[in-house]
N, C-alpha and C positions, 0 to 999 in steps of 0.2 A: 596357873591361877584358876581356882575353882569357884563354884557358886557359894556365896556366904550370905546367910540370912541374918538380919538384925539391923537396927538403926543407929547404934552407937557410933560406928565409924563415919556414917554419912553425916550425922549431926555435927560431929567434931570437924570433919572436913569442910563442911559448908560454913561453919563459924570462922574457920581460918581464912576463908576467901571472902568474908563479908556478908554471908547469908544472902546471896543473890536471888534466891527463890522468893524473897519477901518484896521484891521490887516490881511485881506484876501480879495480875489476877490469874487464877488457875482453874481450869476445868479438869478434874481428875477422872480418868476413865479406867474402870476395872471390869472383871468378868473373865470368861474363858474363851469363847468364840465370838468374833465380831468387833473386838475392841478397835482394831486398826481401821476397819470400815467406818465405824461410828465416828472416830476422831477425824478421819478424812472428810466425812460429810460436814461435821461441825466446823472444821478448819476452813473449808472452802466457802461455807455460808458466811461465816463471820469475816473472813478476808474480803469478801465482796462488799461488805458494809463499811469499807474504809478504815477498819481497825488494823493495827499491826499485830498479826497473829503468829505466834510460835507454835510448833508442834513437835513433840518428841515421842517416837514410836520405838518399840523394841520387839524382836531383835532388829538390828540394822539389816538392810537388804543386800548391798554389795560391799560398800565401804562403811567403816564405823561411823563416819561423820554424816552419812546420808540418813541417819535416824533423827537428825536435828534439822528442822525446816522452818523457814520464815517466809511469809507470803506464799506458802505452798511450794517453795523451792528449796532445794538442799542448801544448807548454810555454806558460805564460802569457805574454802579450805584455809584461807588466811585467818578468818575469824575463829574457826575451830582450833587451829594450831596455837593461836595466841591464848585462848581460854584453856586449852588442854595443858599447855606449859605451866600455867599458874596453878592448876589443880594438881598436876603431878608433883610439882615442886613442894607444895604444901603437904602432900601425902608423904613424900620421901623425907622431908625435913623433920617431920614429927613422927615418922615411922608408924603410920596408921595402919599400913598393910590393907588398904581398901581393895575391894574386888574390882575387876574390870568394869562391871556394870555400875558399881558405885562411883568410879572415876568418870565414866561416861555420863551418868546422870548429873553429877556435879558440873561437868563441862557443859552440858545442855543448859542447866540453870544459869551458868555464868554467861554463855552465849546470848541467851534471851535478855539478861540484864544489860549486857554491853550494847545490844542492839535496841534496847528500850522498847520491847514489845508491850502491847497493852494487855493481851491475854495469851497465856500459854496453855495448850491442850497437852496434858501429860498422861501417857499410857502407862499403866502399871506393868512392871516387868514380870514379877512372879508373886502370885498371891495377892497381898495388899497390906495386911497389918504390919509386917516386918519388911516390906519392900522399900528399896532405897528412895523411891519417889514419894513415900509417905511422910514427908517432912515439912509440909506446907501448911500455913495457918490462914491463908487468904484465898480459900477456894470459893468459887462461885457456884459450883455444883459437883456432886459425887455421882458419877454415871456408871451404870452396870449393864453390860451386855449379857447375853445368855451364859449361864453357869452350867458347866458339865464336869466330867471326870478328866483330869489331866494333871501332870506333875504330882502324882500321888506321893512320891518319895518325900516331898517337901511340905505338901499341903494336907495330906490325909487321904484315906482310902474311900471315904464316903462323900456324897454330895453335901451332906450337912457339915462335915468338917471343912471341906473346901470353901463352901459358902461363908462359913464363920470367919475363915482367914481373909477372904476377899472383902467381907463387910468392914474390915478394919480401917478402910479409907474414909468411912463416914465420919464427918465432923459435926460438932455441936452447931445447931441452927443453920446448917448448910443444906440446901435442897438436894434431895436424892431422887434420881430418875432411874427407873428400873425397866429393862426390856422385858417383853413377854418371855416367861420362863417355862421350859419343859418340865422341870422338877418343881412341884408345889412347895417342897420343903425349902428350896433355895429362896424362893420369893418370900416365904414366911420369915426366914432368918433375916433377910435384908430389911423387911418392913419392921421387924422387931427392933433391930439395931437403930433404924431411923427414929423410931419412937423413943428409944432410950436416950438418944442424943437431941431430942426435941427438934428434929429436922423434918420439914415438910416432905412428904413422900408421894411421888407421882408414878403410878403404874401405867405404863404406856400400852395403848392398843395398837396392833399392827395396822399399817396403812393398807388401803384398798387399791387394787389395780384400777387405773383409769379406764372407764368403759369404752372410750373412743380413741384415746391417744396411746399408741404403743410406747412402752418404756416410760410411762408417766404413772404417778400415784396420787392418792388423795388422803389427806389427814386433816386434823384441825390445828389451827394456829391462832392463838388468842381468841379461841371460841368460835372461829369461823372456818369454813372449808378452805383448804389450801391445796391447790393443784401444783405438782412439781415434777420435773424430769428425774428419771432414775437411771443413770447411765451404767451403773454396776449391775452385773448379771446375777441371777439367782433369786429365788423366792424369799430367802431369808433377808435380802436387802430391804424388803418391805418392813421388816422388824427394825433393822439397823437404822434405816433412814427415818423411821418414825421416832426412834429414840433421839436422833440428832435434831429433828424438828422441834420436839418438846424441849430439849436442852437449850436450843437457841432461843426459844420463847422465854424460858426462865432467865436466861442470861441477859437478853435484851431488856427485860423488865427491870433487872437489877441495875444495868448500865444507865437506863433512863432515870431511875430513882437516885442513883449516885452522881448524876450529872457528868458522866464520863463521855468525852468526845468519841464519836460524832453525834452522840445522843443527848448532849448537854443542853441543846436548844429546844427540845420538845418535852412535853409533859406526859405523853402517852403514845403508844404504838398507833392508835387510831388517827392521830394527827398527821402521820406520814406513812400511812398504810401502803399506798400504791407504790411509793418509791422504795420502801423497805422490801416489799414482796418482790418487786422486779429485781432487786439486787440479790436476794436470797435465791431466786429461781436461776439467775445467771450463775451464782456460785455452785448450785447443785448440778447444773448442766456441765460444769467443768471438773467434777470430781473424778479422780483417778486413783486406783489402788492396785498396783501390779501384783500379778500372781494369784489373784482370786477370781476364778472363773474368767480368765482372760484369754481371748482368742488372739493368736498371732499367726502370720504366714511365714513358715520356715522356708528358706530358699531352696531346699532340697526335697522337702516332704510336704509342702503345701500347708493347709490350715491345721493348726495344732491348738488344743485346749490345755492351758496351764492352770493348775490349782495347787495351793500349798496344803491341801488336806492332810493332816498329820495325826488326827485322833478320831475316835469313833463318831462323834457328833459331826465333825467336818466331813467324814467319809459318807455319812448318811445324806448330808446336804448335797455333796457332789453327785452321788448316785441318783438322787431325785432330779437334779438338774439335767443330767445326761439322759435319763429316761424321758423326761418331758421334751427335751430337745429333739431326740430321735422320733418320738411320737408325733411332734409337730411337723417334722420333715415329711412324714408319710401323708399328712393332710394337704401338703402343698402340691399344686399341679404345674407350677411354673417350670419351664425347661431350664431356667437359670438357677434352680434351687441346688443347694449342696447335696451331693449324692452319697452321703456317709451312711454307713449301716453297721450293724454288728456282724461278726465279732469285733470287739474293741481291741486295739493295740495299745497296751499300757507301757509307759516308760516310768519305772517306779524306783524311788530311793527314799530311805527313811532314817531318821535319827535313832540311834540306839536308845533303848529304854521305853520306846513307844509300844503300843499294843498292836504289833505287827499282824498276829493271827486274826484278830477281830477286824482290823481295817481291810485286810485282803479278803476276808469272808464277805464283807459288805460290798466291795467294789468288783472283784474279779469273778466272772462267770466261767463255767467249765470250758466254753468254746473260745474264750478270750486268749490272747497271747500276752506275755509280759517280758519286757526287756528290763533286767535287774541291773541297776547302776549305782555307783557311789556318787558323792558330791565332794567338792573341794572343801578343805578345812575353812570354816568361816573366819574372816579377819578378826583377830583379837578374841576369839572364843575357843580357847584351847580345850575346854571341857566338853565340847560338842564332838561326837563321833558318829559317823554314818554306819548304818548296819551293813556288814559285808554283803555284796551281791549274792554270794553263794548261800548265805543264810536265808535270803529272800527266796531264792530258787528252791532250796531244800524244803522250806515251808510250803511252797506251792506243790512241789512233787509229792510230799507226804499227804497233802490234801486230796490229790487227784490220781494217785498211783493205781487205784482200783479201776479207774475209768479209761486210762490210756496206757499204751505200751511205753517202754523206756525210750525208744526212738521218738515217739510222738511227744513225750514229755520234754525231751531235750530240744525238740524243734519249737515247742510252744514257749518254753521258759529258758531264756538265754542270759548269760552274764557278760558284762562289759567292763572295761577298765575305766571308762569315762563316758559321759553322755554324748560326746561328739561321735565316738565310734558307734554308739547305738543309733544315732541319726543316719549315719552312713549306711548301715544295714537296713534301716527302716525305708530308705529310698527304694531298695530292691523289693522289699516286701510289698510296698505300696504299688509298684509297677506290676508285679505278678498278680496281685488281687484285681487290679483294673483289667488286665488282659484276660483273667479267668472268668469273671462274671460281670464286669462293667461297673462294679461298685468300688468305693474308696473306703478303706478302714478309718474309722474315727480314731485319731491318735490323742491320747490323754497323758500328760506328764503330771505326776502328783506324788505325794508322800512327804514332802518337806519344802518349805520356802527356800531352804538352802539349795535345793536342787533347781528350783525355779530361778534363783539368782545365777546359777551356773549357765542356764539357757540365756539369760540376759547378757552375761559376760561373753559367752561364745558368739552371740550375734551382735555384740557391741551396741546393745540397746541402752538408751539413756534412762535414768530414773531421776 
């Protein structure tokens, strides 16, 4: 089963199961990079306000059903199986030939309806205009993360073409919230579409780092300074969290106006400002989003940085974070500080069809070493293929063959059958480095969220 673009099958399938997407309010989140983080921020904030919140993200992380969450926890397998059976039966009975993503999206909508959520945060799967999620008429907001180049086969080769496709989730008279955009043309296209649909448009300004509280930020909320915790790593989370804060402001305003519980008894935010702020801060402090600049301690190799960076913009963000992290380490005088330094030891795997050359150019320096690995076939995603490790190695060898001998290249760039074997050898590399100069190589796993999911599965980590 492959990727199928278009709304006809989704609309028909949802009609057959009773149009469950019409039974709750929706916040629709599109863009290229940051959609998951933004939806996670929004979900955690609204969940803390005693609303029953559903959240649907794609792709799934480990199991197909973990893309569907209620109260910020994965939906029960029992609920998922019940909804899935209804959806699959409708698809098969009427021979709709829906794609796997269309089936999963319909299942998510049905789960949210069965569980009677108040609001569902729905992340676009691919593009926007023709995405299976773009079937809802009761949106509270259309939200856009940063837009960049990705999925060119389906969306176009230019930022303008991609932005036009993504702007297709904008609805008449529904507020549009736009993250800071690197490409001016992307912002202009989104704003133009908002104007065409008579939708109020909010251009979000990035949050500021708190001057005295580490890992806190400041932005405005209902026109006043709002200080909040920022548990997710990376400077770009100042943008993503700012978008979430503005979205929650717009949503709360609508929920108050529409007298929806728990806001039905107040006439304005100011009436209950202290209580609402406390709940939102609590929600933000609990935000988690696995595989995005996430540190974990591997039992054999110590501290490891995981990131799903899979395109040029993500690679730039990862590189910036690593540079800042290592620079900050130099400034610390504490004996307890991490003793990580360059060269970096990469564990790298990537989906076929991504811009392998450019991503490696951005991330890998000549002195670094790279373990090239595959990842397991993602559950129910038969169209996803990992780049063969030999292809990754050949790309690196061709890039640096003028600087190093053949034996040096073979020592620097190694291929493995799986990520577990890579970690076994990494243990030896780490020990040799410590014995040699007393430093520890910074280990970074990146290139694909599917690779990060492999790490979670191998370490039996919960999501």
